[in-house]
C-alpha positions as CSV (number, residue, x, y, z in Angstrom):
1,M,9.5,18.2,-18.6
2,K,12.2,16.6,-16.5
3,L,11.6,13.1,-17.8
4,N,15.3,12.1,-17.7
5,T,15.3,12.4,-13.9
6,I,12.9,9.5,-13.8
7,A,15.2,7.3,-15.8
8,V,18.3,8.4,-13.9
9,S,16.6,7.9,-10.5
10,I,15.5,4.4,-11.3
11,A,18.7,3.5,-13.2
12,M,20.7,4.3,-10.1
13,T,19.1,1.3,-8.4
14,L,21.0,-1.1,-10.6
15,A,23.9,-0.7,-8.3
16,L,22.0,-3.0,-5.9
17,T,23.6,-6.4,-5.4
18,G,22.5,-9.7,-4.1
19,C,21.8,-13.2,-5.1
20,D,19.1,-15.7,-4.2
21,S,19.2,-19.3,-3.4
22,D,16.9,-22.2,-2.6
23,E,19.3,-23.1,0.2
24,K,18.9,-22.0,3.8
25,D,20.4,-18.7,4.7
26,T,22.3,-19.3,7.9
27,S,24.2,-16.0,8.2
28,L,21.5,-14.6,10.5
29,P,19.5,-16.2,13.3
30,I,16.7,-18.6,12.4
31,L,13.8,-18.3,14.8
32,T,12.2,-21.4,16.1
33,A,9.0,-22.7,14.5
34,A,5.7,-22.0,16.1
35,R,3.9,-24.8,18.0
36,P,0.2,-25.4,17.7
37,A,-2.3,-25.2,20.5
38,T,-6.1,-25.5,21.1
39,L,-8.4,-22.8,22.2
40,I,-9.4,-23.2,25.8
41,N,-11.3,-19.9,26.5
42,C,-13.5,-17.7,24.5
43,T,-16.8,-16.3,25.9
44,S,-15.4,-16.2,29.4
45,L,-12.9,-13.6,28.3
46,V,-15.5,-10.9,28.3
47,D,-15.3,-10.8,32.1
48,A,-12.0,-12.7,32.8
49,F,-9.6,-10.8,30.6
50,N,-7.8,-8.0,32.5
51,F,-5.5,-5.5,30.7
52,D,-4.9,-1.9,31.3
53,D,-7.5,0.5,29.8
54,T,-9.1,-2.4,27.8
55,E,-12.7,-3.6,27.6
56,I,-13.8,-6.8,25.8
57,T,-17.3,-6.0,24.6
58,S,-18.2,-9.4,23.1
59,A,-16.8,-12.9,22.6
60,V,-18.6,-15.5,20.6
61,M,-17.8,-18.9,19.0
62,V,-18.6,-19.3,15.4
63,D,-18.7,-22.6,13.4
64,A,-16.5,-23.3,10.4
65,G,-18.0,-21.7,7.3
66,E,-17.6,-18.4,5.4
67,V,-17.2,-14.8,6.4
68,D,-18.2,-11.8,4.3
69,Y,-15.0,-9.7,4.4
70,D,-16.4,-6.2,3.7
71,G,-20.2,-6.5,3.4
72,R,-20.0,-6.8,-0.4
73,G,-20.6,-10.5,-0.6
74,V,-16.9,-11.5,-0.9
75,M,-17.0,-14.7,1.1
76,F,-13.8,-16.1,2.7
77,K,-13.6,-19.6,4.1
78,S,-13.0,-19.7,7.9
79,P,-12.4,-22.4,10.5
80,A,-14.3,-22.7,13.8
81,H,-13.1,-19.7,15.8
82,C,-13.7,-17.2,18.6
83,V,-14.6,-13.6,17.6
84,L,-13.8,-10.9,20.1
85,T,-14.5,-7.2,19.9
86,G,-13.2,-4.6,22.3
87,K,-11.9,-1.1,23.0
88,M,-8.8,0.4,24.4
89,E,-8.1,3.9,25.7
90,Q,-11.7,5.1,25.8
91,R,-11.7,8.9,26.3
92,L,-13.1,12.2,25.3
93,G,-11.0,14.4,23.1
94,K,-11.0,17.3,20.6
95,G,-13.7,17.2,17.9
96,L,-14.7,19.5,15.1
97,Q,-15.0,23.2,15.8
98,G,-12.9,22.8,18.9
99,S,-15.3,20.7,21.0
100,E,-13.7,18.5,23.7
101,T,-16.6,16.0,23.7
102,Q,-15.6,13.7,20.8
103,E,-15.6,10.1,21.9
104,Y,-12.4,8.2,21.1
105,A,-11.2,4.7,21.5
106,I,-8.9,2.1,19.8
107,G,-11.5,-0.3,18.5
108,F,-10.4,-3.8,17.6
109,E,-11.6,-7.3,16.6
110,M,-9.7,-10.5,17.2
111,R,-10.4,-13.9,15.6
112,M,-8.8,-16.9,17.2
113,P,-9.2,-20.4,15.6
114,T,-10.0,-23.4,17.7
115,D,-7.0,-25.2,16.1
116,W,-4.3,-22.6,16.4
117,N,-0.9,-22.8,14.6
118,G,0.8,-20.8,17.3
119,R,1.1,-17.7,15.2
120,F,-0.3,-14.1,15.6
121,L,-0.9,-11.7,12.7
122,Y,-1.7,-8.0,12.9
123,Q,-3.9,-7.1,10.0
124,A,-3.1,-3.5,9.1
125,N,-6.0,-1.9,7.3
126,G,-5.7,0.6,4.5
127,G,-7.1,4.1,3.7
128,L,-7.8,6.3,6.7
129,D,-8.7,3.5,9.0
130,G,-11.5,4.7,11.3
131,R,-13.4,1.4,11.2
132,V,-12.7,-2.1,12.3
133,N,-12.5,-4.5,9.3
134,K,-13.1,-8.2,9.8
135,A,-9.9,-9.8,11.2
136,L,-9.3,-12.4,8.5
137,G,-5.7,-11.7,7.6
138,R,-6.3,-11.0,3.9
139,F,-3.3,-9.6,1.9
140,L,-3.8,-7.9,-1.5
141,V,-6.6,-9.1,-3.7
142,T,-7.3,-12.8,-4.3
143,D,-9.7,-15.2,-5.9
144,D,-8.5,-17.9,-3.5
145,Y,-10.9,-17.5,-0.6
146,D,-9.1,-20.2,1.4
147,A,-5.8,-18.3,1.6
148,T,-6.4,-16.0,4.6
149,A,-4.2,-16.1,7.7
150,L,-7.2,-17.0,9.8
151,N,-8.0,-20.0,7.6
152,K,-4.3,-21.0,7.9
153,G,-4.6,-21.1,11.6
154,F,-3.3,-17.7,12.7
155,A,-4.9,-15.6,15.4
156,V,-5.6,-12.3,13.8
157,I,-6.3,-8.8,15.0
158,S,-7.8,-5.8,13.1
159,S,-8.4,-2.3,14.4
160,D,-9.7,1.2,13.5
161,A,-6.3,2.7,14.5
162,G,-7.9,4.6,17.3
163,H,-10.0,7.3,15.7
164,E,-13.1,8.4,13.9
165,G,-11.6,11.9,13.4
166,Y,-8.3,13.6,13.1
167,V,-8.3,17.0,14.8
168,D,-7.3,15.4,18.1
169,H,-3.5,15.0,18.5
170,Q,-3.7,11.7,20.3
171,A,-6.0,10.3,17.6
172,R,-3.4,11.3,15.0
173,I,-0.6,9.6,16.9
174,N,-2.7,6.4,17.3
175,Y,-3.4,6.5,13.5
176,G,0.3,6.9,12.8
177,Y,1.9,4.4,15.2
178,G,0.3,4.5,18.7
179,A,-2.5,1.9,18.0
180,V,0.1,-0.7,17.0
181,E,2.2,0.0,20.1
182,K,-0.7,-0.4,22.4
183,L,-2.6,-3.2,20.7
184,T,0.3,-5.5,20.3
185,P,1.0,-6.4,24.0
186,M,-2.7,-6.5,24.7
187,A,-3.3,-8.9,21.8
188,K,-0.5,-11.2,22.9
189,A,-1.9,-11.2,26.5
190,L,-5.4,-12.0,25.1
191,I,-3.9,-14.9,23.1
192,S,-2.2,-16.2,26.2
193,D,-5.5,-16.2,28.1
194,A,-7.3,-17.9,25.2
195,Y,-4.7,-20.6,24.5
196,G,-2.6,-20.9,27.7
197,K,0.5,-19.5,26.0
198,Q,1.6,-16.4,24.1
199,P,2.2,-16.7,20.3
200,D,5.5,-18.3,19.4
201,R,5.8,-16.2,16.2
202,S,4.2,-12.8,15.3
203,Y,3.6,-11.4,11.9
204,F,2.4,-8.1,10.5
205,A,0.8,-7.5,7.1
206,G,-1.0,-4.8,5.1
207,C,-1.3,-2.9,1.8
208,S,-1.5,0.8,1.1
209,N,-1.7,2.6,4.4
210,G,-1.7,-0.9,5.8
211,G,1.7,-1.3,4.1
212,R,2.8,1.9,5.8
213,H,1.6,0.6,9.1
214,T,3.7,-2.5,8.5
215,M,6.8,-0.5,7.6
216,V,6.3,1.7,10.7
217,A,6.0,-1.4,12.8
218,A,9.2,-2.8,11.4
219,T,10.9,0.5,12.0
220,R,9.6,1.5,15.4
221,F,8.8,-1.9,17.0
222,P,11.2,-4.4,15.4
223,E,11.3,-6.5,18.6
224,M,7.5,-7.0,18.6
225,Y,7.2,-8.9,15.3
226,D,9.1,-11.6,13.5
227,G,7.9,-11.2,9.9
228,F,6.5,-8.3,7.9
229,L,4.5,-8.5,4.6
230,V,4.4,-5.1,3.0
231,G,2.2,-4.1,0.0
232,D,2.4,-0.9,-1.9
233,P,3.4,1.1,1.2
234,G,2.7,4.8,1.7
235,N,6.0,5.4,3.4
236,D,5.8,9.2,3.0
237,L,2.0,9.3,3.0
238,P,1.6,13.0,3.8
239,Q,3.9,14.0,0.9
240,A,2.1,11.5,-1.4
241,A,-1.3,13.0,-0.5
242,V,0.0,16.5,-1.3
243,A,1.4,15.2,-4.5
244,Q,-2.1,13.9,-5.4
245,L,-3.5,17.4,-5.0
246,Y,-0.6,18.6,-7.2
247,G,-2.0,16.2,-9.8
248,V,-5.5,17.7,-9.5
249,Q,-4.0,21.1,-10.1
250,Q,-2.3,19.9,-13.2
251,F,-5.5,18.4,-14.6
252,A,-7.4,21.5,-13.6
253,N,-5.1,23.6,-15.9
254,L,-6.5,21.6,-18.8
255,I,-10.2,22.5,-18.1
256,P,-11.4,25.1,-20.6
257,V,-12.2,28.6,-19.2
258,N,-15.9,29.1,-18.4
259,T,-16.6,25.4,-17.9
260,P,-19.4,25.1,-15.3
261,L,-18.0,23.7,-12.0
262,N,-21.0,24.3,-9.7
263,T,-21.8,20.7,-8.7
264,A,-19.7,17.6,-7.9
265,N,-20.9,15.9,-11.2
266,E,-19.8,18.9,-13.2
267,I,-16.4,18.9,-11.5
268,N,-15.9,15.2,-12.0
269,A,-17.0,15.4,-15.7
270,A,-14.6,18.3,-16.3
271,I,-11.6,16.6,-14.7
272,V,-12.2,13.3,-16.4
273,S,-12.6,15.0,-19.8
274,T,-9.0,16.4,-19.6
275,V,-7.6,13.0,-20.5
276,T,-10.0,10.4,-21.7
277,A,-9.9,6.6,-21.3
278,Q,-9.1,6.4,-25.0
279,E,-6.2,8.8,-24.5
280,Y,-4.8,6.8,-21.5
281,T,-5.0,3.7,-23.7
282,L,-3.0,5.5,-26.3
283,L,-0.4,6.4,-23.8
284,A,-0.2,2.9,-22.4
285,N,0.1,1.4,-25.9
286,S,2.9,3.9,-26.7
287,V,4.8,2.8,-23.6
288,S,4.2,-0.9,-24.6
289,E,5.6,-0.3,-28.1
290,Q,8.9,0.9,-26.6
291,C,9.1,-1.4,-23.6
292,D,7.1,-4.6,-23.9
293,T,9.8,-6.7,-25.6
294,L,12.7,-5.5,-23.4
295,D,12.3,-8.7,-21.3
296,G,12.2,-10.9,-24.4
297,A,8.5,-11.5,-24.7
298,A,5.7,-9.5,-26.4
299,D,3.1,-10.3,-23.8
300,G,1.6,-7.0,-22.7
301,M,3.8,-6.8,-19.5
302,I,6.8,-4.7,-18.8
303,N,9.1,-6.6,-16.5
304,D,12.2,-4.4,-17.2
305,L,10.9,-1.3,-15.4
306,V,14.3,0.4,-15.3
307,G,15.0,-0.2,-19.0
308,C,11.5,1.1,-19.9
309,Q,12.2,4.5,-18.3
310,L,15.3,4.8,-20.5
311,A,13.5,3.6,-23.6
312,F,10.3,5.7,-23.5
313,D,9.8,9.4,-24.0
314,I,6.3,10.9,-24.0
315,D,7.2,13.7,-26.3
316,R,8.9,11.5,-28.9
317,D,6.8,8.3,-28.7
318,V,3.2,9.6,-28.3
319,P,1.6,11.2,-31.4
320,L,1.1,14.9,-31.1
321,C,-2.3,16.3,-32.1
322,I,-2.1,18.8,-35.0
323,A,-5.9,19.2,-35.1
324,E,-8.8,18.3,-32.8
325,R,-8.4,15.6,-30.2
326,D,-9.7,12.2,-31.5
327,G,-8.1,9.7,-29.2
328,T,-5.2,9.0,-31.5
329,C,-2.9,11.7,-30.2
330,L,-2.2,14.0,-27.2
331,T,-2.0,17.7,-27.2
332,A,1.2,19.5,-26.1
333,E,-0.7,20.6,-23.0
334,Q,-1.7,17.1,-22.2
335,K,1.8,15.8,-22.6
336,Q,3.1,18.6,-20.3
337,T,0.5,17.8,-17.6
338,L,1.1,14.1,-17.7
339,G,4.9,14.6,-17.8
340,N,4.7,16.9,-14.8
341,I,2.7,14.4,-12.8
342,M,5.1,11.5,-13.6
343,T,8.1,13.6,-12.8
344,G,6.6,14.4,-9.4
345,A,5.3,17.3,-7.4
346,Q,7.8,20.1,-6.6
347,T,7.9,23.2,-4.5
348,S,8.4,26.6,-6.0
349,T,12.2,26.2,-5.7
350,G,12.1,23.0,-7.7
351,A,12.7,20.8,-4.7
352,A,11.0,17.4,-5.0
353,L,8.0,17.2,-2.7
354,Y,7.4,13.6,-3.6
355,T,9.1,11.1,-5.8
356,S,8.6,10.4,-9.5
357,F,6.2,7.8,-11.0
358,P,7.6,5.4,-13.7
359,Y,5.8,4.8,-17.0
360,D,4.1,1.4,-17.3
361,V,1.3,-0.1,-19.4
362,G,-0.9,-0.1,-16.2
363,I,-1.4,3.6,-16.8
364,G,-4.1,2.6,-19.2
365,A,-6.1,0.8,-16.6
366,S,-9.3,2.5,-15.3
367,G,-7.9,2.4,-11.7
368,W,-5.0,4.6,-12.6
369,A,-7.1,7.4,-13.9
370,S,-9.6,7.1,-11.1
371,W,-7.0,7.4,-8.4
372,E,-5.3,10.3,-10.1
373,M,-8.3,12.3,-11.1
374,S,-11.7,12.4,-9.2
375,A,-10.7,10.3,-6.3
376,A,-7.6,12.5,-5.7
377,F,-9.5,15.6,-4.7
378,S,-12.5,13.9,-3.1
379,R,-10.2,11.9,-0.8
380,D,-6.9,13.6,-0.4
381,A,-8.1,17.2,0.0
382,G,-9.8,16.5,3.3
383,T,-6.9,14.2,4.4
384,V,-4.2,16.8,3.8
385,A,-6.3,19.6,5.4
386,T,-7.5,17.8,8.6
387,V,-5.1,14.9,9.2
388,F,-1.7,16.0,7.9
389,S,-1.7,19.8,8.3
390,T,-0.6,21.4,11.5
391,P,-2.7,23.1,12.7
392,P,-5.6,21.2,11.0
393,V,-7.8,23.0,8.5
394,E,-11.5,22.2,9.0
395,F,-13.9,22.1,6.1
396,N,-17.4,23.4,6.7
397,D,-19.2,20.8,4.6
398,Y,-16.7,18.1,3.8
399,N,-18.1,15.5,6.1
400,T,-21.4,15.6,4.4
401,F,-20.0,14.2,1.1
402,A,-22.7,16.0,-0.7
403,D,-22.1,18.6,-3.5
404,A,-21.1,21.3,-1.0
405,G,-18.4,19.1,0.6
406,L,-16.9,17.9,-2.7
407,I,-16.9,21.4,-4.2
408,E,-15.1,22.6,-1.0
409,A,-12.6,19.8,-1.4
410,Y,-12.0,20.6,-5.1
411,N,-11.5,24.3,-4.4
412,Y,-9.1,23.5,-1.6
413,A,-7.1,21.2,-3.9
414,V,-6.8,23.6,-6.9
415,N,-5.9,26.6,-4.7
416,L,-3.4,24.8,-2.4
417,N,0.0,26.4,-2.2
418,L,2.5,23.5,-2.3
419,D,5.1,25.4,-0.4
420,E,2.6,26.1,2.4
421,A,1.4,22.5,2.3
422,Q,5.0,21.2,2.6
423,A,5.5,23.4,5.6
424,A,2.2,22.3,7.2
425,I,3.0,18.6,7.0
426,N,6.3,19.2,8.8
427,A,4.9,21.8,11.3
428,T,4.3,21.4,15.0
429,T,2.4,23.5,17.6
430,S,2.0,23.3,21.4
431,E,-1.3,21.5,20.8
432,F,0.2,19.3,18.1
433,P,3.8,18.6,19.2
434,E,4.5,16.0,16.6
435,S,4.2,16.7,12.8
436,S,2.5,14.4,10.4
437,M,5.8,13.5,8.7
438,S,7.0,12.4,12.1
439,F,4.0,10.3,13.2
440,M,3.3,8.8,9.7
441,A,6.7,8.3,8.1
442,L,9.8,6.2,8.8
443,G,12.1,8.9,10.1
444,G,14.9,8.0,7.7
445,E,15.7,4.6,9.2
446,T,17.8,2.5,6.9
447,D,19.9,0.2,9.2
448,Y,17.2,-2.0,10.7
449,D,20.0,-3.6,12.8
450,V,17.6,-4.7,15.6
451,L,15.2,-6.4,13.1
452,R,18.1,-8.0,11.2
453,E,20.1,-9.3,14.1
454,R,17.2,-10.9,15.9
455,G,16.3,-12.9,12.8
456,A,13.1,-11.0,11.6
457,K,12.4,-10.8,7.9
458,M,10.5,-8.5,5.5
459,I,8.9,-9.2,2.1
460,L,7.7,-6.2,0.1
461,V,5.6,-6.1,-3.1
462,H,4.7,-3.1,-5.1
463,G,2.8,-2.6,-8.3
464,T,4.8,-0.8,-11.0
465,A,1.7,1.2,-12.0
466,D,0.6,2.3,-8.6
467,P,-0.8,5.8,-9.1
468,V,-1.0,6.6,-5.3
469,F,2.2,5.5,-3.7
470,S,5.0,5.5,-6.3
471,V,6.9,2.2,-6.7
472,Q,10.0,4.5,-7.0
473,N,9.6,5.6,-3.4
474,T,9.8,1.9,-2.3
475,I,12.8,1.3,-4.7
476,D,14.6,4.3,-3.2
477,W,13.9,3.0,0.3
478,Y,15.3,-0.4,-0.6
479,K,18.3,1.0,-2.2
480,A,19.1,3.1,0.9
481,V,18.7,0.0,3.1
482,D,20.9,-2.0,0.9
483,E,23.6,0.7,1.0
484,S,23.4,0.8,4.8
485,N,23.8,-3.0,5.0
486,A,26.9,-3.2,2.7
487,G,24.9,-4.6,-0.2
488,N,23.3,-7.4,1.9
489,A,19.8,-6.1,2.4
490,D,18.4,-9.2,0.8
491,E,19.6,-11.2,3.8
492,F,16.5,-9.9,5.7
493,A,14.4,-7.9,3.3
494,K,13.4,-8.6,-0.3
495,L,11.5,-6.4,-2.7
496,Y,9.3,-7.8,-5.5
497,L,7.8,-5.6,-8.2
498,I,4.4,-6.6,-9.7
499,P,4.4,-5.4,-13.4
500,G,1.3,-3.5,-14.4
501,M,-0.5,-3.6,-11.0
502,N,-2.3,-0.6,-9.9
503,H,-2.8,0.2,-6.2
504,C,-2.9,-3.0,-4.2
505,G,-4.3,-5.0,-7.1
506,N,-6.0,-4.9,-10.6
507,G,-4.5,-3.5,-13.8
508,P,-3.0,-5.7,-16.5
509,A,-1.1,-7.7,-13.9
510,T,-0.6,-11.1,-12.3
511,D,-1.6,-9.6,-9.0
512,Q,-2.5,-12.7,-7.0
513,V,0.3,-14.0,-4.7
514,N,-1.4,-16.6,-2.5
515,T,1.8,-18.2,-1.3
516,I,3.4,-15.1,0.2
517,L,2.3,-15.7,3.8
518,D,3.8,-19.2,3.6
519,D,7.0,-17.7,2.1
520,I,7.5,-15.3,5.0
521,V,6.8,-18.0,7.6
522,A,9.3,-20.3,5.9
523,W,12.0,-17.6,5.8
524,V,11.5,-16.7,9.4
525,E,11.1,-20.1,10.9
526,T,13.3,-22.3,8.7
527,G,15.7,-19.9,7.2
528,T,14.5,-20.8,3.6
529,A,14.7,-17.5,1.8
530,P,12.2,-17.0,-1.1
531,E,13.7,-16.7,-4.6
532,A,11.0,-16.1,-7.2
533,I,7.5,-15.8,-5.9
534,I,4.9,-17.1,-8.4
535,A,2.0,-14.8,-9.1
536,N,-1.2,-15.5,-11.0
537,A,-3.7,-13.5,-12.9
538,R,-7.3,-13.4,-11.5
539,E,-10.2,-14.3,-13.6
540,A,-12.3,-11.7,-11.7
541,N,-9.9,-8.9,-12.7
542,T,-11.8,-7.0,-15.3
543,E,-8.6,-5.1,-16.4
544,L,-7.0,-8.2,-17.9
545,P,-6.4,-8.0,-21.7
546,E,-8.6,-10.3,-23.7
547,D,-5.7,-12.2,-25.2
548,W,-4.3,-13.3,-21.8
549,A,-4.9,-16.6,-20.2
550,K,-7.2,-16.1,-17.2
551,D,-4.7,-17.9,-15.0
552,R,-1.5,-16.5,-16.5
553,S,1.4,-17.0,-14.1
554,R,4.7,-15.1,-13.7
555,P,7.7,-15.2,-11.4
556,L,8.0,-12.1,-9.3
557,C,11.8,-11.6,-9.1
558,P,13.7,-10.2,-6.1
559,F,14.7,-6.7,-7.1
560,P,16.8,-5.7,-9.1
561,Q,16.3,-9.0,-11.0
562,V,14.0,-9.0,-14.0
563,A,11.7,-11.9,-15.2
564,T,13.1,-12.6,-18.6
565,Y,11.6,-14.9,-21.3
566,N,13.7,-18.0,-21.9
567,G,13.1,-17.8,-25.7
568,S,10.8,-20.7,-25.9
569,G,7.8,-22.1,-24.0
570,D,4.3,-20.9,-23.3
571,I,4.4,-17.2,-22.5
572,E,1.3,-17.7,-20.2
573,L,3.4,-19.8,-17.8
574,A,5.9,-18.7,-15.2
575,E,8.2,-21.6,-16.0
576,S,9.0,-20.0,-19.3
577,F,10.7,-17.1,-17.5
578,T,13.9,-16.8,-15.5
579,C,15.0,-14.1,-13.1
580,V,18.0,-12.3,-14.5
581,T,20.1,-9.4,-13.1
582,P,20.4,-6.7,-15.7
583,E,23.9,-5.9,-16.9
């Protein structure tokens, strides 16, 4: 196992430099503050708004109250506002089995408060998009249901990224970056008709694929937005999706021969049994034993991620089974499998297909195993085949999500040739002239000179135990940007790691950062750069250890600084920790 490559890769990031201050940063432009306005048009916009290839399908005023964000009873406070729905670029395109009768459009929703703060926020949604989420401006998970952008006075747009399928090339482009390019000028024009002026300041925010959307917007359209909030971004999403299938292959190697795999339930049970919840807890506890006190506090959190990769070794530090598995040890085969996954997927020549994953106590959370095991083949197999491969590979039964479809997805995952998959995500054809790594990824941009010189700013957060998009990928990006900007990346971009957090929330983590929207606004519009950002635990997080205070707080430190215990004070409080640059 090439575990040393993880430590070396992360350790190299210590060369980053930078300091933080409460004082204003005046070395780059400070954009003027947004000015408020009052809504003057809503329902009339259905007929009165005129923009190329755009139809407003409804516009209604709603009173102040609460909005159910996702239909699951999670209610967010909202002010009186106008709700508009609409479509852009309605057309017929390619559908399954080669039909040219699939209906496509970029569907969107905008919510515009009566009392507007003069700001616009593009809410980038996660996953595969394909549906319009309510445009509230929620970022990460939160128990503070007053903290949405809409409730703070922003006008907010949400979209389906222009597709309900992926075998059409234009739908792929819209999913990658086209929807943002088309929706942004339309949304600003709509705001102008609604308030009598365009937004003074524009912001972009999202997590997961929404984080990737935000990074792509910062890279491709730096002149369109002034501030970017990025959460757990899938910067190289096609590669990450292939890496997830590599993980499925690794776990499948642990399934005993002759295990029945004839139904989705049998496949799920077989995969989950390869490493049990008790064994993941053992691994997490072993990591904690080596790493928990590196930051000076035995508190169940690993703030010194870099130091942990140097301190922990799965072969040495996790007990080896010498008899039957009983939850107190791992077999040699289990260690090999987990070590391979953490080292990262590789082609047959040994070239990295995706980056490594660092060890963290969050590996013991149920979300880590869920994303790596059953969810990986049920979600990523169809995505790699139909969205990211050129030409697309159509499954016969996948869209049914019944046994046949999930069995088909599993078989695709375990039989996938990684060399061929790497070629497919970089391939083009006459029908698909842009590869998925072109329309989804950042294209190697590291200068960000347009964004920097016009005064725009970026704040990134990433969970150290994200099993989907490795935090190391984001660290590597930040290191490259810092090098391209003579060690001064922190003048316009700051990265904050969230110890223990899984994908966009949960895990043993202080995963609630309710001030972060205010932080990016203050940085853009007053020049006041954030130093430490205070994060809190959420009582609703079922992954919190029982001995934690339900409202534990921690400073999130700008990378590469580490939150370090002061030696005295309540370890449940952020004020007992100081951000320190490792020696």
